[in-house]
C-alpha positions, 0 to 999 in steps of 0.5 A: 709447398715442399720442405725446408731444413730448420734448426733452433739454437741460442746465438752467441752474441757479439763480440764473442760470436764473430770472434769464434766464427773468425777463429773457426775460419782461421782453423780451415773449416770451410763451412764457418762463414755460413754458420752463426756461432751458437749452442744447439737446441734442435739439430737440422730437421727437415719439415714440410713448409706448411708446418712452419706456423705450427712450429713457430707457435710451438717455439713461442710457447716454449720461450714463454715458459722460460726465463733469462739465465747466465751462460759461461764458456770456458776452455775447449773439449772434443768429441774425437774419436767419436766425431771430428769436433772441437768445441768450447765448453758450456760450463754454466747454463748447461742445465737450462739449455737441456731443459729448453731443448727437451721442450723444443723436441717434445713428443707432442710438438711439431718438431718431435724427434729423437737425437742420434747422441745424448744432448751435450750443449757446446759451441763448435769451433772446428768440425771435420777438418785436418787433425792438425788443425783440430789440435790447433783449435783445441790448444789455441782456445784452451784459455778462452772465457766468455759469459753473458745473459741468455734472453731467448733463442732463435729459429734458423733456416738453411738455404740452398747455398748451405748458409744458415739464416735467422728466421725469427727470435723467441724471447723468454717469458717468465717461466720456471727457474731452471738455472739451479738444476745440475747439468747431467751430461752423458759421458761414455768412457770419459768422452762426451758424446756428440750432438750434430747441431743445426749449425755444427 
């Protein structure tokens, strides 16, 4: 049956999602049109097509254990010089994102994997473009603010054309409240370490 490349993420809803995607295009990111605005839970992962039913069952179980939480975005950050990424900061909801991504990647699950870098939830707005354009993204979105309630996450598949498409939504159940947990975001030398998201 072959393999497919999957990613799991929290979608940034309208009107915020299309606004940030359009800004990403304006900054000159050639991949922006194929990347829905998001916060990564599972970076691009190649799996056997035959494992999709088990993966979907696993994600449904993870979602059932969670509950809605508030997310707030504020200002910009960057992973440079470690990685050519400018992002909008997740200033509320980071602990809940960390809780979810850890369970999605659970060692006993069908998409168990290690991360290249410590997990740091963020919303990418520029990736791999000219330094001048990265600087402009960092500066022009420095005052950006948005907030909403997260009620689930989604599974995406990358097509042969490079575009990420929604495969299935996974709404939360009534699991434990993790929103009060502090967000322990790893840092090295004062610079947050990057994570290549499914839709980076």
